[in-house]
C-alpha positions in Angstrom: 3.7 -13.0 10.5 6.6 -13.7 12.7 10.1 -12.3 12.1 11.3 -16.0 12.1 9.4 -16.6 8.9 9.8 -13.3 7.2 12.8 -12.1 5.2 14.2 -8.7 5.2 11.8 -5.9 4.5 12.2 -5.0 0.8 14.5 -2.0 0.4 12.1 0.6 -1.0 9.6 -0.1 1.9 12.4 0.0 4.3 13.5 3.4 2.8 10.0 4.7 3.1 9.9 3.7 6.8 13.2 5.2 7.7 12.1 8.4 5.9 9.1 8.7 8.1 10.8 7.7 11.3 13.5 10.3 10.7 10.9 13.1 10.8 9.2 15.0 13.5 5.4 14.1 13.8 4.0 17.1 12.1 6.6 16.6 9.2 5.4 13.0 8.9 1.9 14.3 7.9 3.6 16.6 5.3 5.4 13.7 3.9 2.2 11.6 3.7 0.8 14.6 1.8 3.7 14.4 -0.6 3.1 10.7 -1.2 -0.6 11.5 -1.8 0.4 13.6 -4.7 2.5 10.9 -6.0 -0.1 8.2 -6.4 0.4 6.9 -9.9 -2.5 7.3 -12.3 -4.3 4.1 -13.2 -3.1 2.4 -16.5 -5.4 3.3 -19.4 -6.8 -0.2 -19.5 -8.3 0.2 -16.1 -9.9 3.6 -16.6 -13.5 3.5 -16.9 -13.5 -0.1 -15.8 -14.4 0.0 -12.0 -15.4 -3.6 -12.3 -11.8 -4.6 -12.3 -10.8 -2.8 -9.2 -11.8 -4.0 -5.5 -13.3 -1.4 -3.2 -11.3 -1.4 0.1 -14.4 -1.0 2.4 -12.4 -0.4 5.7 -11.1 2.9 4.2 -13.3 5.9 5.1 -12.8 7.3 1.5 -13.5 5.3 -1.6 -10.3 3.5 -2.4 -10.1 0.8 -5.1 -7.1 -1.4 -5.8 -6.0 -3.9 -8.3 -2.9 -6.0 -8.1 -1.4 -8.0 -11.0 1.6 -10.0 -11.7 3.6 -9.0 -14.9 6.7 -10.9 -15.9 7.1 -12.1 -12.4 6.7 -8.8 -10.9 3.9 -7.1 -8.8 2.1 -4.1 -10.0 -0.3 -2.5 -7.6 -2.8 0.1 -8.8 -4.8 2.2 -6.7 -7.2 5.1 -7.0 -8.4 7.3 -4.1 -9.9 10.9 -4.4 -7.6 13.8 -4.1 -9.9 15.3 -1.3 -8.7 12.3 0.9 -5.0 13.0 1.1 -4.4 10.5 3.9 -5.9 7.6 2.3 -4.2 8.6 -1.0 -0.9 8.8 0.7 -1.3 5.3 2.2 -2.3 3.9 -1.2 0.6 5.6 -2.9 3.1 4.3 -0.3 1.9 0.7 -1.0 1.6 1.2 -4.8 5.1 2.5 -4.9 6.4 0.0 -2.2 5.1 -3.2 -3.6 5.1 -2.5 -7.3 8.3 -4.1 -8.8 8.6 -6.8 -5.9 8.1 -10.5 -6.7 5.1 -12.2 -5.4 7.1 -14.1 -2.7 8.7 -10.8 -1.6 5.3 -9.3 -1.0 3.9 -12.3 0.9 7.0 -13.4 2.7 8.9 -10.1 3.4 6.3 -7.5 4.0 4.9 -7.8 7.4 1.1 -7.3 7.7 1.7 -4.6 10.3 3.9 -2.6 8.1 1.5 0.3 8.3 1.9 0.5 12.1 5.7 0.7 11.7 6.1 3.9 9.9 5.4 6.3 12.8 2.1 7.6 11.9 0.0 6.2 14.8 0.3 9.4 16.8 -0.5 11.3 13.7 -3.6 9.8 12.3 -6.5 8.1 13.7 -6.5 4.2 14.4 -9.4 3.9 11.8 -7.2 5.4 9.2 -4.3 3.2 10.1 -6.8 0.1 10.0 -7.6 1.3 6.5 -3.8 1.2 5.3 -3.6 -2.3 6.9 -6.7 -3.4 4.8 -5.1 -2.0 1.7 -2.0 -4.3 2.4 -4.0 -7.2 3.3 -6.3 -7.1 0.2 -3.3 -6.7 -1.9 -1.8 -9.8 -0.5 -5.1 -11.7 -0.7 -5.3 -10.8 -4.5 -1.8 -11.9 -5.1 -2.5 -15.2 -3.3 -5.7 -15.8 -5.4 -3.9 -14.9 -8.6 -0.9 -17.3 -8.0 -3.1 -20.0 -6.8 -5.1 -19.9 -10.2 -1.9 -19.9 -12.1 
């Protein structure tokens, strides 16, 4: 997505990015760990229904997501094992950053390369960053499918 077609990065995602970039490299990993502890639990209606969630195959750990639109706002749900704090942290960043936005804000204003802009490229493997990029890509695809069907 080019900057010419994108709007301003949504405020919460911009704050998250600035929070990471303001830290030294080792402290960025600590912040990612903090995000992993803040991954919201799945809503009760999804617990025990793995068929409603999509596996993100690009992630090394088993990560599942589901994106819905409620009253015109995005709600991203994710689950990842506690033993995979990097992956949980990525899922948490996106769940917190995308939830509450409109579909247009997510599709238009969140760049596909957002994961590469938060300053973790030197701290985690390219494979892990690819997993976070895949999380965002799948969330956007689910939103496009849901809005096309509406």
